[in-house]
LUMKENU-793463 format. One record per residue (C-alpha): x, y, z; residue in one letter; residue number from 1. Coordinates in pm, whole numbers, plus 50000, padded with zeros to 5 digits. Layout:
# residues N
> c1 | c2 | c3 | rolo | kenu
> X | Y | Z | A | NUM
...
***
This chain:
# residues 356
> c1 | c2 | c3 | rolo | kenu
> 47811 | 48367 | 50553 | M | 1
> 47552 | 48301 | 50834 | S | 2
> 47189 | 48266 | 50771 | Q | 3
> 47058 | 48309 | 51077 | E | 4
> 47244 | 48581 | 51221 | A | 5
> 47072 | 48968 | 51158 | D | 6
> 47178 | 49134 | 50870 | S | 7
> 47404 | 49377 | 51026 | E | 8
> 47561 | 49088 | 51235 | C | 9
> 47675 | 48850 | 50980 | E | 10
> 47960 | 48694 | 50980 | V | 11
> 48118 | 48663 | 50677 | Y | 12
> 48345 | 48353 | 50589 | S | 13
> 48715 | 48362 | 50532 | L | 14
> 48658 | 48106 | 50203 | D | 15
> 48882 | 48276 | 49935 | R | 16
> 48660 | 48348 | 49611 | S | 17
> 48849 | 48494 | 49362 | W | 18
> 48857 | 48339 | 49031 | K | 19
> 49210 | 48193 | 48821 | G | 20
> 49526 | 48064 | 48997 | P | 21
> 49763 | 48188 | 49280 | C | 22
> 50062 | 48110 | 49323 | E | 23
> 50150 | 48199 | 49676 | I | 24
> 49870 | 48154 | 49928 | V | 25
> 50048 | 48208 | 50286 | P | 26
> 49984 | 47994 | 50597 | Q | 27
> 49875 | 48175 | 50893 | W | 28
> 50225 | 48106 | 51021 | E | 29
> 50414 | 48252 | 50715 | D | 30
> 50287 | 48587 | 50750 | Y | 31
> 50556 | 48850 | 50894 | C | 32
> 50403 | 49174 | 51075 | W | 33
> 50779 | 49343 | 51042 | T | 34
> 50986 | 49494 | 50782 | F | 35
> 51292 | 49375 | 50856 | G | 36
> 51333 | 49052 | 51117 | G | 37
> 51197 | 48826 | 50912 | C | 38
> 51406 | 48590 | 50675 | K | 39
> 51249 | 48484 | 50319 | A | 40
> 50974 | 48297 | 50288 | R | 41
> 50986 | 48296 | 49880 | W | 42
> 51206 | 48400 | 49608 | E | 43
> 51110 | 48613 | 49315 | I | 44
> 51295 | 48604 | 48959 | E | 45
> 51358 | 48920 | 48830 | P | 46
> 51094 | 48982 | 48531 | G | 47
> 50889 | 48645 | 48589 | V | 48
> 50502 | 48762 | 48736 | P | 49
> 50394 | 48641 | 49049 | V | 50
> 50097 | 48643 | 49183 | S | 51
> 49988 | 48643 | 49535 | L | 52
> 49754 | 48639 | 49822 | F | 53
> 49757 | 48917 | 50094 | T | 54
> 49527 | 48871 | 50389 | E | 55
> 49347 | 49187 | 50513 | D | 56
> 49478 | 49424 | 50797 | C | 57
> 49347 | 49264 | 51103 | F | 58
> 49382 | 48906 | 50968 | G | 59
> 49061 | 48801 | 50827 | G | 60
> 48917 | 48812 | 51198 | R | 61
> 48711 | 49113 | 51187 | V | 62
> 48407 | 48922 | 50952 | R | 63
> 48102 | 49100 | 51090 | S | 64
> 47983 | 49474 | 51265 | A | 65
> 47972 | 49250 | 51582 | A | 66
> 48374 | 49176 | 51571 | H | 67
> 48531 | 49508 | 51698 | L | 68
> 48959 | 49480 | 51654 | P | 69
> 49001 | 49549 | 52030 | S | 70
> 48849 | 49198 | 52105 | K | 71
> 48979 | 48992 | 51777 | V | 72
> 49301 | 49103 | 51745 | V | 73
> 49591 | 49082 | 51910 | Q | 74
> 49837 | 49386 | 51889 | Y | 75
> 50051 | 49394 | 51763 | P | 76
> 49939 | 49171 | 51511 | Y | 77
> 49806 | 49389 | 51279 | L | 78
> 49896 | 49430 | 50836 | N | 79
> 50023 | 49109 | 50799 | P | 80
> 50265 | 49077 | 50507 | Q | 81
> 50306 | 48856 | 50240 | T | 82
> 50711 | 48780 | 50245 | G | 83
> 50961 | 48865 | 50272 | P | 84
> 51057 | 48764 | 49892 | F | 85
> 51454 | 48754 | 49824 | F | 86
> 51495 | 48894 | 49521 | V | 87
> 51724 | 48709 | 49325 | K | 88
> 52016 | 48933 | 49227 | G | 89
> 51939 | 49267 | 49471 | A | 90
> 52237 | 49391 | 49676 | E | 91
> 52245 | 49683 | 49926 | P | 92
> 52341 | 49996 | 49689 | G | 93
> 52096 | 49868 | 49428 | D | 94
> 51682 | 49966 | 49369 | S | 95
> 51432 | 49703 | 49304 | I | 96
> 51116 | 49811 | 49064 | A | 97
> 50801 | 49648 | 49205 | V | 98
> 50494 | 49642 | 48942 | H | 99
> 50189 | 49605 | 48998 | F | 100
> 50026 | 49408 | 48720 | V | 101
> 49674 | 49383 | 48860 | S | 102
> 49523 | 49398 | 49174 | I | 103
> 49220 | 49235 | 49273 | A | 104
> 48948 | 49179 | 49580 | P | 105
> 48982 | 48822 | 49721 | A | 106
> 48650 | 48814 | 49857 | R | 107
> 48343 | 48971 | 49819 | D | 108
> 48295 | 49167 | 50122 | W | 109
> 48544 | 49424 | 50314 | A | 110
> 48532 | 49589 | 50629 | V | 111
> 48596 | 49935 | 50802 | S | 112
> 48580 | 50040 | 51171 | C | 113
> 48667 | 50284 | 51427 | T | 114
> 48910 | 50176 | 51679 | V | 115
> 48970 | 50384 | 52017 | P | 116
> 49255 | 50622 | 52050 | L | 117
> 49312 | 50575 | 51653 | Y | 118
> 49284 | 50792 | 51381 | G | 119
> 49301 | 51151 | 51274 | A | 120
> 49003 | 51311 | 51450 | L | 121
> 49075 | 51174 | 51801 | V | 122
> 49280 | 51218 | 52054 | G | 123
> 49584 | 50940 | 52071 | T | 124
> 49838 | 50809 | 52290 | S | 125
> 50051 | 51077 | 52130 | A | 126
> 49836 | 51351 | 52181 | T | 127
> 49670 | 51280 | 52476 | A | 128
> 49282 | 51420 | 52542 | M | 129
> 49069 | 51390 | 52867 | L | 130
> 48769 | 51335 | 52609 | H | 131
> 48607 | 50961 | 52593 | D | 132
> 48766 | 50774 | 52293 | A | 133
> 48508 | 50770 | 51979 | L | 134
> 48277 | 50426 | 51979 | P | 135
> 48439 | 50092 | 51855 | E | 136
> 48220 | 50015 | 51559 | L | 137
> 48270 | 49776 | 51233 | T | 138
> 48087 | 49860 | 50938 | W | 139
> 48118 | 49556 | 50632 | V | 140
> 48156 | 49637 | 50276 | Y | 141
> 47971 | 49440 | 50032 | R | 142
> 48178 | 49382 | 49704 | V | 143
> 48034 | 49402 | 49327 | N | 144
> 48288 | 49337 | 49104 | R | 145
> 48054 | 49324 | 48800 | Q | 146
> 47972 | 49652 | 48861 | D | 147
> 48314 | 49818 | 49023 | G | 148
> 48135 | 49901 | 49344 | L | 149
> 48159 | 49844 | 49697 | V | 150
> 47854 | 49943 | 49906 | S | 151
> 47801 | 49985 | 50268 | V | 152
> 47508 | 50077 | 50502 | R | 153
> 47473 | 50340 | 50782 | G | 154
> 47480 | 50158 | 51141 | L | 155
> 47314 | 50490 | 51318 | R | 156
> 47154 | 50591 | 50972 | S | 157
> 46962 | 50545 | 50691 | P | 158
> 47207 | 50588 | 50452 | W | 159
> 47317 | 50310 | 50211 | T | 160
> 47651 | 50455 | 49990 | V | 161
> 47825 | 50305 | 49678 | S | 162
> 48153 | 50416 | 49587 | L | 163
> 48419 | 50311 | 49314 | P | 164
> 48577 | 50008 | 49368 | L | 165
> 48958 | 50107 | 49420 | A | 166
> 49180 | 49847 | 49509 | P | 167
> 49559 | 49895 | 49617 | F | 168
> 49801 | 49822 | 49839 | H | 169
> 49843 | 50007 | 50187 | G | 170
> 50218 | 49851 | 50283 | T | 171
> 50493 | 49764 | 50036 | V | 172
> 50850 | 49768 | 50150 | G | 173
> 51197 | 49596 | 50183 | V | 174
> 51401 | 49537 | 50498 | A | 175
> 51538 | 49887 | 50626 | P | 176
> 51885 | 49946 | 50680 | P | 177
> 52123 | 49908 | 50964 | A | 178
> 51956 | 49553 | 51103 | G | 179
> 51654 | 49791 | 51178 | E | 180
> 51314 | 49608 | 51250 | V | 181
> 51004 | 49826 | 51247 | R | 182
> 50652 | 49744 | 51250 | S | 183
> 50450 | 49664 | 50942 | S | 184
> 50199 | 50002 | 51084 | I | 185
> 50454 | 50184 | 50986 | V | 186
> 50561 | 50395 | 50659 | P | 187
> 50949 | 50519 | 50632 | D | 188
> 51244 | 50528 | 50368 | M | 189
> 51207 | 50157 | 50327 | F | 190
> 50830 | 50218 | 50210 | G | 191
> 50612 | 50047 | 50445 | G | 192
> 50251 | 50134 | 50565 | N | 193
> 50224 | 50442 | 50343 | M | 194
> 49850 | 50402 | 50283 | D | 195
> 49819 | 50575 | 49922 | T | 196
> 49617 | 50505 | 49647 | P | 197
> 49888 | 50563 | 49424 | E | 198
> 50002 | 50169 | 49470 | V | 199
> 49741 | 50083 | 49268 | C | 200
> 49776 | 49818 | 48942 | A | 201
> 49970 | 49995 | 48689 | G | 202
> 50248 | 50161 | 48832 | S | 203
> 50565 | 50093 | 48973 | T | 204
> 50722 | 50133 | 49303 | V | 205
> 51114 | 50149 | 49325 | Y | 206
> 51301 | 50102 | 49687 | L | 207
> 51646 | 50112 | 49810 | G | 208
> 51788 | 49761 | 49901 | V | 209
> 51924 | 49747 | 50260 | N | 210
> 52012 | 49362 | 50305 | V | 211
> 52094 | 49087 | 50049 | P | 212
> 51778 | 48996 | 49855 | G | 213
> 51573 | 49291 | 49976 | A | 214
> 51343 | 49154 | 50179 | L | 215
> 51014 | 49278 | 49992 | L | 216
> 50724 | 49204 | 50183 | S | 217
> 50345 | 49336 | 50120 | L | 218
> 49983 | 49346 | 50238 | G | 219
> 49730 | 49557 | 50364 | D | 220
> 49511 | 49582 | 50061 | G | 221
> 49217 | 49858 | 50028 | H | 222
> 48943 | 49846 | 49835 | Y | 223
> 48861 | 50223 | 49868 | A | 224
> 49001 | 50499 | 50110 | M | 225
> 48981 | 50860 | 50116 | G | 226
> 49283 | 51048 | 50113 | E | 227
> 49421 | 51076 | 50472 | G | 228
> 49238 | 50722 | 50563 | E | 229
> 49091 | 50998 | 50810 | A | 230
> 48885 | 50755 | 51066 | C | 231
> 49223 | 50515 | 51064 | G | 232
> 49074 | 50280 | 50839 | S | 233
> 49018 | 50201 | 50496 | A | 234
> 48767 | 49950 | 50340 | V | 235
> 48960 | 49665 | 50428 | E | 236
> 49041 | 49375 | 50248 | G | 237
> 49206 | 49094 | 50113 | A | 238
> 49360 | 49077 | 49783 | M | 239
> 49476 | 48877 | 49487 | V | 240
> 49757 | 49065 | 49349 | T | 241
> 50035 | 49012 | 49044 | T | 242
> 50367 | 49157 | 49073 | I | 243
> 50691 | 49169 | 48860 | V | 244
> 51000 | 49317 | 48976 | V | 245
> 51359 | 49450 | 48849 | E | 246
> 51672 | 49521 | 48995 | V | 247
> 51808 | 49840 | 48892 | I | 248
> 52196 | 49812 | 48991 | K | 249
> 52385 | 50065 | 49151 | G | 250
> 52099 | 50317 | 49175 | H | 251
> 51962 | 50350 | 49516 | Y | 252
> 51643 | 50541 | 49614 | C | 253
> 51703 | 50717 | 49965 | E | 254
> 51281 | 50748 | 49956 | W | 255
> 51028 | 50551 | 49811 | P | 256
> 50972 | 50646 | 49387 | R | 257
> 50666 | 50593 | 49202 | I | 258
> 50581 | 50620 | 48844 | E | 259
> 50252 | 50560 | 48653 | S | 260
> 50218 | 50601 | 48305 | D | 261
> 50110 | 50976 | 48382 | E | 262
> 50345 | 51074 | 48659 | A | 263
> 50661 | 51036 | 48898 | V | 264
> 50623 | 51065 | 49236 | M | 265
> 50811 | 51056 | 49587 | V | 266
> 50638 | 50941 | 49933 | A | 267
> 50808 | 51105 | 50215 | G | 268
> 50688 | 50988 | 50560 | S | 269
> 50765 | 51169 | 50937 | A | 270
> 50583 | 51387 | 51194 | R | 271
> 50453 | 51659 | 51203 | P | 272
> 50261 | 51627 | 50826 | L | 273
> 50502 | 51930 | 50672 | E | 274
> 50826 | 51758 | 50733 | D | 275
> 50595 | 51412 | 50521 | A | 276
> 50573 | 51736 | 50273 | Y | 277
> 50938 | 51826 | 50321 | R | 278
> 51073 | 51481 | 50228 | V | 279
> 50855 | 51389 | 49946 | A | 280
> 50891 | 51760 | 49767 | H | 281
> 51256 | 51771 | 49858 | A | 282
> 51327 | 51410 | 49706 | E | 283
> 51103 | 51458 | 49404 | L | 284
> 51335 | 51771 | 49292 | I | 285
> 51674 | 51596 | 49345 | K | 286
> 51529 | 51272 | 49140 | W | 287
> 51391 | 51547 | 48855 | L | 288
> 51732 | 51711 | 48869 | V | 289
> 51898 | 51396 | 48840 | E | 290
> 51705 | 51276 | 48587 | T | 291
> 51675 | 51560 | 48366 | L | 292
> 51980 | 51744 | 48425 | R | 293
> 51779 | 52083 | 48477 | F | 294
> 51884 | 52341 | 48737 | D | 295
> 51744 | 52284 | 49102 | R | 296
> 51539 | 52587 | 49110 | L | 297
> 51404 | 52583 | 48734 | D | 298
> 51272 | 52230 | 48861 | V | 299
> 51136 | 52346 | 49188 | L | 300
> 50971 | 52680 | 49008 | Q | 301
> 50757 | 52408 | 48742 | V | 302
> 50706 | 52188 | 49013 | L | 303
> 50579 | 52474 | 49250 | S | 304
> 50320 | 52541 | 49015 | Q | 305
> 50185 | 52218 | 48862 | C | 306
> 50245 | 51924 | 49128 | A | 307
> 50005 | 51748 | 49341 | K | 308
> 50053 | 51704 | 49717 | S | 309
> 49861 | 51347 | 49812 | R | 310
> 49773 | 51341 | 50147 | I | 311
> 49808 | 50948 | 50201 | A | 312
> 49785 | 50905 | 50573 | N | 313
> 49784 | 51098 | 50885 | V | 314
> 49678 | 50786 | 51119 | V | 315
> 50018 | 50639 | 51109 | D | 316
> 50304 | 50645 | 51337 | P | 317
> 50431 | 50880 | 51075 | N | 318
> 50247 | 51063 | 50812 | Y | 319
> 50271 | 51014 | 50433 | T | 320
> 50273 | 51223 | 50150 | I | 321
> 50302 | 51161 | 49808 | V | 322
> 50485 | 51432 | 49572 | A | 323
> 50322 | 51396 | 49233 | K | 324
> 50472 | 51543 | 48906 | M | 325
> 50249 | 51514 | 48597 | P | 326
> 50482 | 51360 | 48290 | K | 327
> 50278 | 51611 | 48028 | Y | 328
> 50545 | 51898 | 48164 | V | 329
> 50827 | 51679 | 48122 | L | 330
> 51066 | 51595 | 47852 | P | 331
> 50911 | 51315 | 47626 | S | 332
> 51209 | 51139 | 47561 | D | 333
> 51308 | 51123 | 47937 | V | 334
> 51313 | 50755 | 48071 | S | 335
> 51318 | 50735 | 48482 | F | 336
> 51519 | 50481 | 48655 | M | 337
> 51689 | 50313 | 48334 | G | 338
> 51288 | 50264 | 48202 | G | 339
> 51206 | 50034 | 48426 | A | 340
> 50851 | 50134 | 48453 | H | 341
> 50782 | 50120 | 48076 | D | 342
> 50975 | 49793 | 48044 | H | 343
> 50795 | 49608 | 48301 | L | 344
> 50478 | 49750 | 48190 | S | 345
> 50538 | 49573 | 47864 | A | 346
> 50624 | 49250 | 48045 | L | 347
> 50293 | 49273 | 48234 | A | 348
> 50093 | 49317 | 47890 | V | 349
> 50218 | 48994 | 47779 | R | 350
> 50188 | 48805 | 48061 | A | 351
> 49830 | 48906 | 48070 | M | 352
> 49787 | 48870 | 47737 | T | 353
> 49879 | 48515 | 47753 | R | 354
> 49642 | 48440 | 48065 | E | 355
> 49361 | 48566 | 47841 | A | 356
***
């Protein structure tokens, strides 16, 4: 960082400061800015862990309080995706299981911004108002890996706050069906920019395959984020992530499914927000009925009493809600999606043990 600059306008370096190996580090020309419409950059062998670097949503161009997205980022070059990856053996009608072995900050800084006509609490181009846009500002966060914290100082207030470091990926998705090409800021049936903290280390994301090889991409690392992403950006940062992928033959997920050790979930994306809620919960009920062979209304009743409805984002072109069912209310002898989460979790443990 620049030692001459005022502390609020320090320009942070793009040096990649992680420890340990990273197999895939894209060059700028390698990034993809859409889901669909890009040729595969790399291949993934099912069951083999791969570590990769992802750039932040601004492509690393916002590096100080003096850098404003509207000045240094050219639309539509937001949310650069590492990928697409051709997943060997994945064919239309299958699903892929993407297990996140580890997700770690690649830098000791991150940023968050207010952007004109963007966010949950302002008028936007889709909800036109006569009031002026909020001022465009950039907050720079410092990362303390040892203490597991990210810290920020107020730009207009004497307020310094430290938050738990909780890294996750805002985007993970595959090529959409029917030859569609969708912006990397959009969440939908193919995954994409869901912005849910549930896509964290230890979780498995299931995505339906629409084209040969699936064409998996991911990016948009978040070091922390409140539900809804109210100002329009999280604590945005570059990541080093290890994933391991499996192909689930002949089983197609219409909407993204997520499994952790504690819960099963479905991400629904739509506008208005209540339609995202309906998609997420209806699809979760379908998944539970499909797996448990229980009556649909019994499942609805139990889900109504114990499910969590996590608001992922209310700022993107589609809003996202994640319907989350705790496993403690489910039969202990049932496995989901052919037991892929447990299988991949075991692979991840073995991989991390070898690294240690």
